[in-house]
Biopython code that builds the backbone (N, CA, C, O; Angstrom):
import numpy as np
from Bio.PDB.StructureBuilder import StructureBuilder

atoms = [
    (1, "MET", "N", (19.535, 10.122, 3.950)),
    (1, "MET", "CA", (18.035, 10.869, 4.446)),
    (1, "MET", "C", (18.317, 10.484, 5.580)),
    (1, "MET", "O", (19.132, 9.575, 5.736)),
    (2, "GLU", "N", (17.575, 11.223, 6.841)),
    (2, "GLU", "CA", (17.770, 10.482, 7.951)),
    (2, "GLU", "C", (16.107, 9.616, 8.340)),
    (2, "GLU", "O", (15.015, 10.025, 7.946)),
    (3, "GLU", "N", (16.274, 8.722, 8.952)),
    (3, "GLU", "CA", (15.513, 7.714, 9.242)),
    (3, "GLU", "C", (14.360, 8.131, 10.464)),
    (3, "GLU", "O", (14.622, 8.753, 11.494)),
    (4, "ILE", "N", (13.012, 7.608, 10.045)),
    (4, "ILE", "CA", (12.043, 8.464, 11.286)),
    (4, "ILE", "C", (11.148, 7.347, 11.415)),
    (4, "ILE", "O", (10.817, 6.599, 10.495)),
    (5, "SER", "N", (10.718, 7.269, 12.796)),
    (5, "SER", "CA", (9.990, 6.214, 13.113)),
    (5, "SER", "C", (8.208, 6.461, 12.830)),
    (5, "SER", "O", (7.910, 7.630, 12.584)),
    (6, "ILE", "N", (7.404, 5.756, 12.848)),
    (6, "ILE", "CA", (6.033, 5.429, 12.615)),
    (6, "ILE", "C", (5.008, 7.104, 13.054)),
    (6, "ILE", "O", (4.290, 7.915, 12.469)),
    (7, "ARG", "N", (5.601, 6.840, 14.537)),
    (7, "ARG", "CA", (5.524, 7.748, 15.089)),
    (7, "ARG", "C", (5.806, 9.277, 14.562)),
    (7, "ARG", "O", (4.865, 9.925, 14.102)),
    (8, "GLN", "N", (7.137, 9.844, 14.641)),
    (8, "GLN", "CA", (7.477, 10.868, 13.777)),
    (8, "GLN", "C", (6.654, 10.925, 12.469)),
    (8, "GLN", "O", (6.201, 12.056, 12.300)),
    (9, "ALA", "N", (6.357, 10.143, 11.594)),
    (9, "ALA", "CA", (5.742, 9.966, 10.414)),
    (9, "ALA", "C", (4.345, 10.891, 10.673)),
    (9, "ALA", "O", (3.992, 11.794, 9.916)),
    (10, "GLN", "N", (3.724, 10.536, 11.728)),
    (10, "GLN", "CA", (2.518, 10.793, 12.216)),
    (10, "GLN", "C", (2.437, 12.172, 12.175)),
    (10, "GLN", "O", (1.765, 12.907, 11.451)),
    (11, "GLU", "N", (3.285, 12.434, 13.131)),
    (11, "GLU", "CA", (3.260, 13.651, 13.489)),
    (11, "GLU", "C", (3.621, 14.533, 12.329)),
    (11, "GLU", "O", (2.809, 15.446, 12.181)),
    (12, "GLN", "N", (4.893, 14.515, 11.217)),
    (12, "GLN", "CA", (5.034, 15.215, 10.225)),
    (12, "GLN", "C", (3.764, 15.677, 9.341)),
    (12, "GLN", "O", (3.334, 16.745, 8.906)),
    (13, "VAL", "N", (3.315, 14.058, 9.292)),
    (13, "VAL", "CA", (1.919, 14.636, 8.783)),
    (13, "VAL", "C", (0.812, 15.686, 9.153)),
    (13, "VAL", "O", (0.198, 16.561, 8.543)),
    (14, "ASP", "N", (0.839, 15.208, 10.407)),
    (14, "ASP", "CA", (-0.304, 16.309, 11.005)),
    (14, "ASP", "C", (0.168, 17.582, 10.958)),
    (14, "ASP", "O", (-0.637, 18.510, 10.892)),
    (15, "GLU", "N", (1.664, 17.837, 10.988)),
    (15, "GLU", "CA", (2.100, 19.377, 10.933)),
    (15, "GLU", "C", (1.929, 19.842, 9.555)),
    (15, "GLU", "O", (1.726, 21.032, 9.315)),
    (16, "TRP", "N", (1.994, 19.055, 8.749)),
    (16, "TRP", "CA", (2.243, 19.428, 6.990)),
    (16, "TRP", "C", (0.605, 20.063, 7.206)),
    (16, "TRP", "O", (0.304, 21.256, 7.159)),
    (17, "ILE", "N", (-0.377, 18.847, 7.464)),
    (17, "ILE", "CA", (-1.787, 19.423, 7.335)),
    (17, "ILE", "C", (-2.452, 20.434, 7.870)),
    (17, "ILE", "O", (-3.473, 20.946, 7.409)),
    (18, "LYS", "N", (-1.757, 20.798, 9.062)),
    (18, "LYS", "CA", (-2.283, 21.718, 10.001)),
    (18, "LYS", "C", (-1.504, 23.210, 9.623)),
    (18, "LYS", "O", (-1.839, 24.261, 10.171)),
    (19, "THR", "N", (-0.385, 23.121, 8.572)),
    (19, "THR", "CA", (0.448, 24.435, 8.506)),
    (19, "THR", "C", (-0.237, 24.859, 6.565)),
    (19, "THR", "O", (-0.715, 25.889, 6.089)),
    (20, "ILE", "N", (0.103, 23.248, 5.859)),
    (20, "ILE", "CA", (-0.035, 23.659, 4.597)),
    (20, "ILE", "C", (-1.339, 23.167, 4.085)),
    (20, "ILE", "O", (-1.890, 23.865, 3.233)),
    (21, "GLY", "N", (-1.871, 22.155, 4.445)),
    (21, "GLY", "CA", (-2.767, 21.376, 3.604)),
    (21, "GLY", "C", (-4.108, 22.292, 4.335)),
    (21, "GLY", "O", (-5.124, 22.540, 3.686)),
    (22, "VAL", "N", (-3.984, 22.584, 5.284)),
    (22, "VAL", "CA", (-5.234, 23.492, 6.016)),
    (22, "VAL", "C", (-6.351, 22.515, 6.844)),
    (22, "VAL", "O", (-6.867, 22.620, 7.956)),
    (23, "ARG", "N", (-6.443, 21.753, 6.018)),
    (23, "ARG", "CA", (-7.059, 20.788, 7.217)),
    (23, "ARG", "C", (-7.234, 19.493, 6.514)),
    (23, "ARG", "O", (-7.164, 19.418, 5.287)),
    (24, "TYR", "N", (-7.465, 18.452, 7.299)),
    (24, "TYR", "CA", (-7.830, 17.120, 6.914)),
    (24, "TYR", "C", (-9.121, 17.073, 6.353)),
    (24, "TYR", "O", (-10.180, 17.472, 6.838)),
    (25, "PHE", "N", (-8.847, 16.412, 5.018)),
    (25, "PHE", "CA", (-10.227, 15.926, 4.274)),
    (25, "PHE", "C", (-11.186, 15.014, 5.592)),
    (25, "PHE", "O", (-10.544, 14.662, 6.582)),
    (26, "ASN", "N", (-12.253, 14.777, 5.544)),
    (26, "ASN", "CA", (-12.885, 13.962, 5.960)),
    (26, "ASN", "C", (-12.608, 12.461, 5.606)),
    (26, "ASN", "O", (-12.081, 11.972, 4.607)),
    (27, "GLU", "N", (-13.164, 11.841, 6.815)),
    (27, "GLU", "CA", (-12.565, 9.948, 6.879)),
    (27, "GLU", "C", (-13.063, 9.882, 5.431)),
    (27, "GLU", "O", (-12.238, 10.033, 4.530)),
    (28, "LEU", "N", (-14.229, 9.688, 5.170)),
    (28, "LEU", "CA", (-14.483, 9.104, 4.096)),
    (28, "LEU", "C", (-13.891, 9.558, 2.518)),
    (28, "LEU", "O", (-13.823, 8.932, 1.460)),
    (29, "THR", "N", (-13.607, 10.582, 2.806)),
    (29, "THR", "CA", (-12.774, 11.179, 1.682)),
    (29, "THR", "C", (-11.549, 10.622, 1.571)),
    (29, "THR", "O", (-11.164, 10.061, 0.544)),
    (30, "ASN", "N", (-10.808, 10.755, 2.714)),
    (30, "ASN", "CA", (-9.645, 9.981, 2.726)),
    (30, "ASN", "C", (-9.688, 8.729, 2.819)),
    (30, "ASN", "O", (-8.547, 8.268, 2.844)),
    (31, "MET", "N", (-10.714, 7.730, 2.902)),
    (31, "MET", "CA", (-10.906, 6.201, 2.721)),
    (31, "MET", "C", (-10.773, 5.915, 0.586)),
    (31, "MET", "O", (-10.294, 5.053, -0.151)),
    (32, "THR", "N", (-11.496, 7.182, 0.416)),
    (32, "THR", "CA", (-11.630, 7.158, -0.919)),
    (32, "THR", "C", (-10.614, 7.204, -1.499)),
    (32, "THR", "O", (-10.380, 6.205, -2.178)),
    (33, "ILE", "N", (-9.579, 8.305, -1.519)),
    (33, "ILE", "CA", (-8.515, 8.617, -1.741)),
    (33, "ILE", "C", (-7.282, 7.615, -1.770)),
    (33, "ILE", "O", (-6.437, 7.585, -2.665)),
    (34, "LEU", "N", (-7.318, 6.723, -0.540)),
    (34, "LEU", "CA", (-6.887, 5.831, -0.095)),
    (34, "LEU", "C", (-7.224, 4.584, -1.376)),
    (34, "LEU", "O", (-6.345, 3.938, -1.948)),
    (35, "THR", "N", (-8.533, 4.479, -1.594)),
    (35, "THR", "CA", (-8.705, 3.172, -2.585)),
    (35, "THR", "C", (-7.964, 3.237, -3.676)),
    (35, "THR", "O", (-7.252, 2.330, -4.107)),
    (36, "GLU", "N", (-8.205, 4.935, -4.419)),
    (36, "GLU", "CA", (-7.316, 5.524, -5.525)),
    (36, "GLU", "C", (-6.124, 5.216, -5.686)),
    (36, "GLU", "O", (-5.748, 4.691, -6.734)),
    (37, "GLU", "N", (-5.144, 5.537, -4.484)),
    (37, "GLU", "CA", (-4.001, 5.501, -4.448)),
    (37, "GLU", "C", (-3.552, 3.946, -4.253)),
    (37, "GLU", "O", (-2.426, 3.540, -4.538)),
    (38, "VAL", "N", (-4.438, 3.261, -3.806)),
    (38, "VAL", "CA", (-3.920, 1.882, -3.898)),
    (38, "VAL", "C", (-3.877, 0.894, -5.288)),
    (38, "VAL", "O", (-3.096, -0.015, -5.572)),
    (39, "GLY", "N", (-5.347, 1.596, -6.229)),
    (39, "GLY", "CA", (-5.258, 1.768, -7.329)),
    (39, "GLY", "C", (-4.088, 1.583, -8.417)),
    (39, "GLY", "O", (-3.727, 0.630, -9.107)),
    (40, "GLU", "N", (-3.608, 3.051, -8.250)),
    (40, "GLU", "CA", (-2.425, 3.901, -8.719)),
    (40, "GLU", "C", (-1.069, 2.812, -8.349)),
    (40, "GLU", "O", (-0.162, 2.660, -9.167)),
    (41, "LEU", "N", (-1.086, 2.086, -6.991)),
    (41, "LEU", "CA", (-0.273, 1.186, -7.098)),
    (41, "LEU", "C", (-0.240, 0.113, -7.491)),
    (41, "LEU", "O", (0.827, -0.358, -7.886)),
    (42, "ALA", "N", (-1.404, -0.611, -7.507)),
    (42, "ALA", "CA", (-2.140, -1.966, -8.440)),
    (42, "ALA", "C", (-1.641, -1.781, -10.001)),
    (42, "ALA", "O", (-0.972, -2.573, -10.664)),
    (43, "ARG", "N", (-2.185, -0.452, -10.401)),
    (43, "ARG", "CA", (-1.605, -0.706, -11.892)),
    (43, "ARG", "C", (-0.277, -0.943, -11.961)),
    (43, "ARG", "O", (0.078, -1.902, -12.647)),
    (44, "ILE", "N", (0.637, -0.212, -11.341)),
    (44, "ILE", "CA", (2.081, -0.046, -11.638)),
    (44, "ILE", "C", (2.745, -1.875, -10.991)),
    (44, "ILE", "O", (3.657, -2.550, -11.470)),
    (45, "MET", "N", (2.158, -2.075, -10.213)),
    (45, "MET", "CA", (2.239, -3.580, -9.904)),
    (45, "MET", "C", (1.970, -4.904, -10.794)),
    (45, "MET", "O", (2.544, -5.992, -10.838)),
    (46, "SER", "N", (0.904, -4.385, -11.459)),
    (46, "SER", "CA", (0.671, -5.288, -12.641)),
    (46, "SER", "C", (1.267, -5.259, -13.804)),
    (46, "SER", "O", (1.279, -6.278, -14.494)),
    (47, "ARG", "N", (1.851, -4.119, -14.221)),
    (47, "ARG", "CA", (2.590, -3.721, -15.221)),
    (47, "ARG", "C", (3.825, -4.248, -14.810)),
    (47, "ARG", "O", (4.158, -5.211, -15.502)),
    (48, "LYS", "N", (4.577, -3.966, -13.970)),
    (48, "LYS", "CA", (6.151, -4.227, -13.727)),
    (48, "LYS", "C", (6.258, -5.830, -13.523)),
    (48, "LYS", "O", (6.966, -6.570, -14.206)),
    (49, "TYR", "N", (5.280, -6.290, -12.272)),
    (49, "TYR", "CA", (5.425, -7.865, -11.997)),
    (49, "TYR", "C", (4.479, -8.630, -12.659)),
    (49, "TYR", "O", (4.721, -9.835, -12.730)),
    (50, "GLY", "N", (3.603, -8.274, -13.089)),
    (50, "GLY", "CA", (2.269, -8.880, -13.772)),
    (50, "GLY", "C", (2.450, -9.144, -15.023)),
    (50, "GLY", "O", (3.496, -8.875, -15.613)),
    (51, "GLU", "N", (1.432, -9.705, -15.558)),
    (51, "GLU", "CA", (1.393, -10.255, -17.442)),
    (51, "GLU", "C", (1.115, -8.781, -18.122)),
    (51, "GLU", "O", (1.051, -8.752, -19.351)),
    (52, "GLN", "N", (0.917, -7.338, -17.254)),
    (52, "GLN", "CA", (0.332, -6.724, -18.325)),
    (52, "GLN", "C", (1.864, -5.782, -18.761)),
    (52, "GLN", "O", (2.936, -6.153, -18.284)),
    (53, "SER", "N", (1.790, -4.521, -19.732)),
    (53, "SER", "CA", (2.946, -3.794, -19.580)),
    (53, "SER", "C", (2.481, -2.367, -19.807)),
    (53, "SER", "O", (1.332, -1.932, -19.886)),
    (54, "PHE", "N", (3.927, -1.592, -19.913)),
    (54, "PHE", "CA", (3.610, -0.240, -19.913)),
    (54, "PHE", "C", (3.367, 0.118, -21.378)),
    (54, "PHE", "O", (3.683, -0.625, -22.307)),
    (55, "LYS", "N", (2.872, 1.128, -21.496)),
    (55, "LYS", "CA", (2.829, 1.499, -22.962)),
    (55, "LYS", "C", (3.935, 2.177, -23.340)),
    (55, "LYS", "O", (4.594, 2.939, -22.634)),
    (56, "LYS", "N", (4.143, 1.857, -24.575)),
    (56, "LYS", "CA", (5.367, 2.096, -25.315)),
    (56, "LYS", "C", (5.636, 3.437, -25.304)),
    (56, "LYS", "O", (4.913, 4.235, -25.901)),
    (57, "GLY", "N", (6.752, 3.814, -24.588)),
    (57, "GLY", "CA", (7.167, 5.792, -24.686)),
    (57, "GLY", "C", (6.770, 5.889, -23.507)),
    (57, "GLY", "O", (7.434, 6.650, -22.802)),
    (58, "ALA", "N", (5.923, 5.387, -23.048)),
    (58, "ALA", "CA", (5.159, 6.441, -21.404)),
    (58, "ALA", "C", (6.491, 5.981, -20.340)),
    (58, "ALA", "O", (7.074, 4.907, -20.185)),
    (59, "PRO", "N", (6.649, 7.285, -19.733)),
    (59, "PRO", "CA", (7.538, 7.379, -18.552)),
    (59, "PRO", "C", (7.298, 6.252, -17.519)),
    (59, "PRO", "O", (6.144, 6.195, -17.093)),
    (60, "GLU", "N", (8.510, 5.005, -16.859)),
    (60, "GLU", "CA", (8.096, 4.474, -15.824)),
    (60, "GLU", "C", (7.667, 5.009, -14.653)),
    (60, "GLU", "O", (8.382, 5.866, -14.133)),
    (61, "PRO", "N", (6.560, 4.659, -14.078)),
    (61, "PRO", "CA", (5.788, 5.056, -13.003)),
    (61, "PRO", "C", (7.260, 4.987, -11.756)),
    (61, "PRO", "O", (8.282, 4.419, -12.143)),
    (62, "ASP", "N", (7.232, 5.465, -10.629)),
    (62, "ASP", "CA", (7.924, 5.682, -9.524)),
    (62, "ASP", "C", (6.744, 5.018, -8.512)),
    (62, "ASP", "O", (5.613, 5.416, -8.231)),
    (63, "LEU", "N", (7.601, 3.691, -8.040)),
    (63, "LEU", "CA", (6.554, 2.827, -7.521)),
    (63, "LEU", "C", (7.050, 3.065, -6.043)),
    (63, "LEU", "O", (6.231, 2.524, -5.299)),
    (64, "GLY", "N", (8.289, 3.792, -5.156)),
    (64, "GLY", "CA", (8.154, 4.427, -4.275)),
    (64, "GLY", "C", (7.003, 5.577, -3.995)),
    (64, "GLY", "O", (6.175, 5.664, -3.089)),
    (65, "ASP", "N", (7.194, 6.173, -4.791)),
    (65, "ASP", "CA", (6.288, 7.002, -4.669)),
    (65, "ASP", "C", (4.875, 7.037, -4.600)),
    (65, "ASP", "O", (4.195, 7.823, -3.940)),
    (66, "GLU", "N", (4.500, 6.141, -5.318)),
    (66, "GLU", "CA", (2.759, 5.747, -5.219)),
    (66, "GLU", "C", (2.867, 4.927, -3.772)),
    (66, "GLU", "O", (1.876, 5.284, -3.134)),
    (67, "LEU", "N", (3.623, 4.003, -2.994)),
    (67, "LEU", "CA", (3.653, 3.491, -1.847)),
    (67, "LEU", "C", (3.872, 4.411, -0.992)),
    (67, "LEU", "O", (3.234, 4.213, 0.042)),
    (68, "ALA", "N", (4.532, 5.382, -0.978)),
    (68, "ALA", "CA", (4.413, 6.864, 0.194)),
    (68, "ALA", "C", (3.289, 7.636, -0.148)),
    (68, "ALA", "O", (2.887, 8.376, 0.750)),
    (69, "ASP", "N", (2.469, 7.662, -1.577)),
    (69, "ASP", "CA", (1.166, 8.108, -1.208)),
    (69, "ASP", "C", (0.043, 7.391, -0.180)),
    (69, "ASP", "O", (-0.771, 7.936, 0.565)),
    (70, "VAL", "N", (0.336, 5.794, -0.449)),
    (70, "VAL", "CA", (-0.617, 5.324, 0.024)),
    (70, "VAL", "C", (-0.922, 5.369, 1.634)),
    (70, "VAL", "O", (-1.972, 5.476, 2.269)),
    (71, "LEU", "N", (1.102, 5.179, 2.200)),
    (71, "LEU", "CA", (1.276, 5.478, 3.488)),
    (71, "LEU", "C", (0.724, 6.838, 3.970)),
    (71, "LEU", "O", (0.078, 6.822, 5.018)),
    (72, "TRP", "N", (0.947, 8.313, 3.167)),
    (72, "TRP", "CA", (0.597, 9.238, 3.568)),
    (72, "TRP", "C", (-0.935, 9.247, 3.705)),
    (72, "TRP", "O", (-1.369, 9.822, 4.703)),
    (73, "VAL", "N", (-1.876, 8.663, 2.801)),
    (73, "VAL", "CA", (-3.402, 8.827, 3.134)),
    (73, "VAL", "C", (-3.644, 7.605, 4.365)),
    (73, "VAL", "O", (-4.737, 7.590, 4.932)),
    (74, "LEU", "N", (-2.767, 6.767, 4.683)),
    (74, "LEU", "CA", (-3.308, 6.212, 5.747)),
    (74, "LEU", "C", (-2.907, 6.689, 7.120)),
    (74, "LEU", "O", (-3.228, 6.486, 8.291)),
    (75, "ILE", "N", (-1.964, 7.493, 6.357)),
    (75, "ILE", "CA", (-1.484, 8.010, 8.325)),
    (75, "ILE", "C", (-2.795, 8.938, 8.437)),
    (75, "ILE", "O", (-3.625, 8.907, 9.345)),
    (76, "CYS", "N", (-2.787, 9.738, 7.345)),
    (76, "CYS", "CA", (-4.176, 10.494, 7.524)),
    (76, "CYS", "C", (-5.424, 10.034, 8.269)),
    (76, "CYS", "O", (-6.122, 10.662, 9.065)),
    (77, "LEU", "N", (-5.518, 8.984, 7.891)),
    (77, "LEU", "CA", (-6.400, 8.108, 8.617)),
    (77, "LEU", "C", (-6.178, 8.051, 10.026)),
    (77, "LEU", "O", (-6.905, 8.555, 10.882)),
    (78, "ALA", "N", (-5.245, 7.478, 10.190)),
    (78, "ALA", "CA", (-4.823, 7.072, 11.736)),
    (78, "ALA", "C", (-4.570, 8.441, 12.594)),
    (78, "ALA", "O", (-4.616, 8.643, 13.807)),
    (79, "ASN", "N", (-4.342, 9.130, 11.709)),
    (79, "ASN", "CA", (-4.369, 10.728, 12.938)),
    (79, "ASN", "C", (-5.880, 10.993, 13.222)),
    (79, "ASN", "O", (-6.402, 11.069, 14.334)),
    (80, "GLN", "N", (-6.433, 11.108, 12.107)),
    (80, "GLN", "CA", (-7.996, 11.764, 12.097)),
    (80, "GLN", "C", (-8.876, 10.720, 13.254)),
    (80, "GLN", "O", (-9.625, 11.244, 14.079)),
    (81, "THR", "N", (-8.691, 9.262, 13.203)),
    (81, "THR", "CA", (-9.435, 8.643, 14.034)),
    (81, "THR", "C", (-8.754, 8.350, 15.376)),
    (81, "THR", "O", (-9.132, 7.683, 16.339)),
    (82, "GLY", "N", (-7.556, 9.101, 15.131)),
    (82, "GLY", "CA", (-6.913, 8.797, 16.956)),
    (82, "GLY", "C", (-6.241, 7.441, 17.015)),
    (82, "GLY", "O", (-6.318, 6.940, 18.137)),
    (83, "VAL", "N", (-5.702, 6.823, 16.254)),
    (83, "VAL", "CA", (-4.783, 5.432, 16.199)),
    (83, "VAL", "C", (-3.234, 5.890, 16.139)),
    (83, "VAL", "O", (-2.618, 6.459, 15.238)),
    (84, "ASP", "N", (-2.861, 5.486, 17.285)),
    (84, "ASP", "CA", (-1.395, 5.323, 17.086)),
    (84, "ASP", "C", (-0.939, 4.639, 16.395)),
    (84, "ASP", "O", (-1.269, 3.561, 16.890)),
    (85, "LEU", "N", (-0.212, 4.352, 15.294)),
    (85, "LEU", "CA", (0.162, 3.391, 14.613)),
    (85, "LEU", "C", (1.015, 2.655, 15.124)),
    (85, "LEU", "O", (0.736, 1.462, 15.014)),
    (86, "THR", "N", (2.434, 2.994, 15.912)),
    (86, "THR", "CA", (3.186, 2.449, 16.520)),
    (86, "THR", "C", (2.217, 1.209, 17.405)),
    (86, "THR", "O", (2.067, 0.050, 17.017)),
    (87, "ALA", "N", (1.864, 1.571, 18.168)),
    (87, "ALA", "CA", (0.862, 0.580, 19.124)),
    (87, "ALA", "C", (0.287, -0.292, 18.166)),
    (87, "ALA", "O", (0.330, -1.519, 18.252)),
    (88, "ALA", "N", (-0.272, 0.372, 17.218)),
    (88, "ALA", "CA", (-1.455, -0.553, 16.572)),
    (88, "ALA", "C", (-0.163, -1.812, 15.659)),
    (88, "ALA", "O", (-0.424, -3.001, 15.472)),
    (89, "PHE", "N", (0.834, -1.295, 15.339)),
    (89, "PHE", "CA", (1.458, -1.874, 14.662)),
    (89, "PHE", "C", (1.950, -2.846, 15.406)),
    (89, "PHE", "O", (1.901, -4.046, 15.135)),
    (90, "GLN", "N", (2.367, -2.414, 16.228)),
    (90, "GLN", "CA", (3.027, -3.991, 17.541)),
    (90, "GLN", "C", (2.496, -4.832, 18.130)),
    (90, "GLN", "O", (3.022, -5.899, 18.447)),
    (91, "LYS", "N", (0.961, -4.369, 18.457)),
    (91, "LYS", "CA", (-0.260, -5.469, 18.508)),
    (91, "LYS", "C", (-0.652, -6.203, 17.572)),
    (91, "LYS", "O", (-0.932, -7.391, 17.727)),
    (92, "ASN", "N", (-0.713, -5.645, 16.595)),
    (92, "ASN", "CA", (-0.971, -6.277, 15.155)),
    (92, "ASN", "C", (0.053, -7.396, 14.864)),
    (92, "ASN", "O", (-0.230, -8.485, 14.365)),
    (93, "MET", "N", (1.429, -6.932, 15.288)),
    (93, "MET", "CA", (2.937, -8.080, 15.026)),
    (93, "MET", "C", (2.416, -9.312, 16.064)),
    (93, "MET", "O", (2.099, -10.439, 15.684)),
    (94, "GLU", "N", (2.402, -8.865, 17.376)),
    (94, "GLU", "CA", (1.885, -10.102, 18.061)),
    (94, "GLU", "C", (0.773, -11.008, 18.096)),
    (94, "GLU", "O", (0.680, -12.068, 18.715)),
    (95, "LYS", "N", (-0.296, -10.281, 17.130)),
    (95, "LYS", "CA", (-1.402, -11.388, 17.101)),
    (95, "LYS", "C", (-0.951, -12.206, 15.710)),
    (95, "LYS", "O", (-1.226, -13.406, 15.689)),
    (96, "LYS", "N", (-0.344, -11.688, 14.667)),
    (96, "LYS", "CA", (0.234, -12.493, 13.764)),
    (96, "LYS", "C", (1.301, -13.458, 14.156)),
    (96, "LYS", "O", (1.404, -14.521, 13.544)),
    (97, "THR", "N", (2.187, -13.118, 15.245)),
    (97, "THR", "CA", (2.925, -13.889, 15.568)),
    (97, "THR", "C", (2.527, -15.430, 16.554)),
    (97, "THR", "O", (3.129, -16.504, 16.547)),
    (98, "GLN", "N", (1.193, -14.980, 17.411)),
    (98, "GLN", "CA", (0.780, -15.957, 17.981)),
    (98, "GLN", "C", (-0.276, -16.803, 17.340)),
    (98, "GLN", "O", (-0.764, -17.735, 17.979)),
    (99, "ARG", "N", (-0.667, -16.533, 16.095)),
    (99, "ARG", "CA", (-2.126, -16.707, 15.646)),
    (99, "ARG", "C", (-0.714, -17.660, 14.348)),
    (99, "ARG", "O", (-1.018, -18.826, 14.096)),
    (100, "ASP", "N", (0.524, -17.174, 13.722)),
    (100, "ASP", "CA", (0.721, -17.681, 12.745)),
    (100, "ASP", "C", (1.803, -18.549, 13.207)),
    (100, "ASP", "O", (2.561, -18.854, 12.286)),
    (101, "SER", "N", (2.049, -18.940, 14.107)),
    (101, "SER", "CA", (3.636, -19.205, 14.475)),
    (101, "SER", "C", (4.231, -20.621, 14.092)),
    (101, "SER", "O", (5.397, -20.982, 14.253)),
    (102, "ASP", "N", (3.076, -21.419, 13.495)),
    (102, "ASP", "CA", (3.118, -22.586, 12.612)),
    (102, "ASP", "C", (2.549, -22.431, 11.547)),
    (102, "ASP", "O", (2.837, -23.330, 10.757)),
    (103, "ARG", "N", (1.859, -21.689, 11.155)),
    (103, "ARG", "CA", (0.807, -21.953, 9.818)),
    (103, "ARG", "C", (1.391, -21.921, 8.892)),
    (103, "ARG", "O", (0.962, -22.658, 8.005)),
    (104, "HIS", "N", (2.628, -21.108, 8.570)),
    (104, "HIS", "CA", (2.961, -21.258, 7.491)),
    (104, "HIS", "C", (4.422, -21.896, 7.440)),
    (104, "HIS", "O", (5.075, -21.820, 6.399)),
    (105, "LYS", "N", (4.752, -22.307, 8.182)),
    (105, "LYS", "CA", (5.669, -23.409, 8.212)),
    (105, "LYS", "C", (5.219, -24.864, 8.083)),
    (105, "LYS", "O", (6.143, -25.654, 7.894)),
    (106, "ASN", "N", (3.968, -25.388, 8.146)),
    (106, "ASN", "CA", (3.400, -26.275, 7.778)),
    (106, "ASN", "C", (2.676, -26.270, 6.629)),
    (106, "ASN", "O", (2.183, -27.332, 6.248)),
    (107, "ASN", "N", (2.490, -25.075, 5.884)),
    (107, "ASN", "CA", (1.458, -25.118, 4.936)),
    (107, "ASN", "C", (2.483, -25.926, 3.441)),
    (107, "ASN", "O", (3.665, -25.670, 3.210)),
    (108, "GLU", "N", (1.734, -26.750, 2.756)),
    (108, "GLU", "CA", (2.633, -27.526, 1.814)),
    (108, "GLU", "C", (2.591, -26.642, 0.782)),
    (108, "GLU", "O", (3.349, -26.941, -0.141)),
    (109, "LYS", "N", (2.044, -25.794, 0.659)),
    (109, "LYS", "CA", (1.858, -24.489, -0.648)),
    (109, "LYS", "C", (3.018, -23.325, -0.794)),
    (109, "LYS", "O", (3.062, -22.476, -1.684)),
    (110, "LEU", "N", (3.892, -23.484, 0.230)),
    (110, "LEU", "CA", (4.858, -22.826, 0.648)),
    (110, "LEU", "C", (5.949, -23.207, 0.835)),
    (110, "LEU", "O", (6.809, -22.433, 1.255)),
]
sb = StructureBuilder()
sb.init_structure("model")
sb.init_model(0)
sb.init_chain("A")
sb.init_seg("    ")
for serial, (resi, resn, name, xyz) in enumerate(atoms, 1):
    if name == "N":
        sb.init_residue(resn, " ", resi, " ")
    sb.init_atom(name, np.array(xyz, "f"), 0.0, 1.0, " ", f" {name:<3s}", serial, name[0])
structure = sb.get_structure()
């Protein structure tokens, strides 16, 4: 499978929405869908890595698919609000690097 950049992912989602999805859901609907998808991800995480368990006989859900669902809706929100996720991510990494350069190294809990 060929790797794609964040920018390419934004472009692919936009093209899919325009050709197959008809249009973007509005921003508030997509925010609600994102919350729903994060809830589905949380359910898997609590059962796979936490103290809850899956129901006997139920197929184990696909963690990667749920993470991709979260990414999909996040990309939709970025596209419809004009956010370039590549630029935003780079800026965020710089912020974290400056802010936290010693913070975690000096954290006794870590």
